[in-house]
C-alpha positions as CSV (number, residue, x, y, z in Angstrom):
1,M,-12.2,-7.6,-7.5
2,G,-13.9,-7.1,-4.0
3,Q,-13.9,-3.6,-3.6
4,S,-14.5,-3.6,0.1
5,L,-12.0,-6.3,0.6
6,L,-9.3,-4.4,-1.1
7,E,-10.2,-1.1,0.8
8,E,-9.8,-3.0,4.2
9,A,-6.6,-4.4,3.3
10,V,-5.3,-0.6,2.0
11,G,-6.8,0.6,5.4
12,E,-4.6,-1.9,7.2
13,L,-1.6,-0.7,5.5
14,R,-2.6,2.8,5.9
15,A,-2.5,2.4,9.7
16,L,0.7,1.0,9.2
17,V,2.3,3.6,7.3
18,A,0.6,6.2,9.3
19,L,2.8,5.3,12.3
20,D,5.7,6.9,10.5
21,G,3.5,10.0,9.6
22,G,2.7,8.7,5.9
23,D,-0.4,7.6,4.0
24,V,-1.2,5.3,1.3
25,E,-3.8,5.9,-1.8
26,L,-5.6,3.1,-4.1
27,V,-4.4,4.3,-7.9
28,S,-6.0,1.3,-9.4
29,A,-6.8,-2.5,-9.3
30,T,-6.7,-4.0,-12.7
31,G,-6.5,-7.8,-13.4
32,D,-3.7,-9.2,-10.9
33,T,-2.2,-6.0,-9.9
34,V,-3.0,-3.5,-7.4
35,A,-1.4,0.1,-7.6
36,L,-0.9,2.1,-4.7
37,R,0.7,5.6,-4.1
38,L,2.6,6.3,-0.8
39,V,1.9,9.8,0.4
40,L,4.6,11.6,2.4
41,E,3.1,15.2,2.9
42,G,3.2,15.9,6.5
43,A,5.5,13.0,7.3
44,E,8.4,14.4,9.7
45,C,10.7,11.8,8.9
46,R,10.3,10.8,4.9
47,E,13.0,8.1,5.6
48,C,11.6,6.6,8.6
49,V,8.8,5.3,6.5
50,M,9.4,1.7,5.6
51,P,11.4,1.3,2.2
52,K,9.3,0.4,-1.0
53,E,10.2,-3.0,-1.5
54,F,9.1,-3.7,2.2
55,L,5.6,-2.1,1.7
56,E,5.0,-3.8,-1.5
57,Q,5.7,-7.2,0.1
58,I,3.7,-6.0,3.3
59,A,0.9,-4.7,1.1
60,L,0.7,-7.8,-1.0
61,E,0.5,-10.2,1.8
62,M,-2.3,-7.9,3.3
63,V,-4.4,-7.9,-0.2
64,T,-3.6,-11.7,-0.9
65,A,-4.9,-12.6,2.7
66,R,-8.5,-10.9,1.4
67,L,-8.5,-11.6,-2.2
68,N,-7.6,-14.5,-4.6
69,G,-5.8,-13.6,-8.0
70,V,-3.8,-10.7,-6.9
71,S,-0.1,-11.4,-7.6
72,T,1.5,-8.0,-7.8
73,V,1.3,-4.9,-5.7
74,T,3.1,-1.7,-6.9
75,I,3.7,1.4,-4.9
76,D,4.7,4.6,-6.4
77,D,7.1,6.1,-3.9
78,P,8.0,9.8,-4.0
79,R,11.5,9.0,-2.6
80,E,12.6,7.6,-5.8
């Protein structure tokens, strides 16, 4: 998997989530799946950060725009 392209996509998602005070970490990228973790320490409004389902869809679009072969992005959301 193109690590720098993946890091670029995660960076774009991080910038989006940072607007609401959160962050995103890359956990793993294996096969056709990218696993991310939502970090909300320091977020003034945890519920202001987009719901997991929306973040996963946006992240999938950001990753697949750069990398072929990825079909799933999962996000570990501490709110669940």
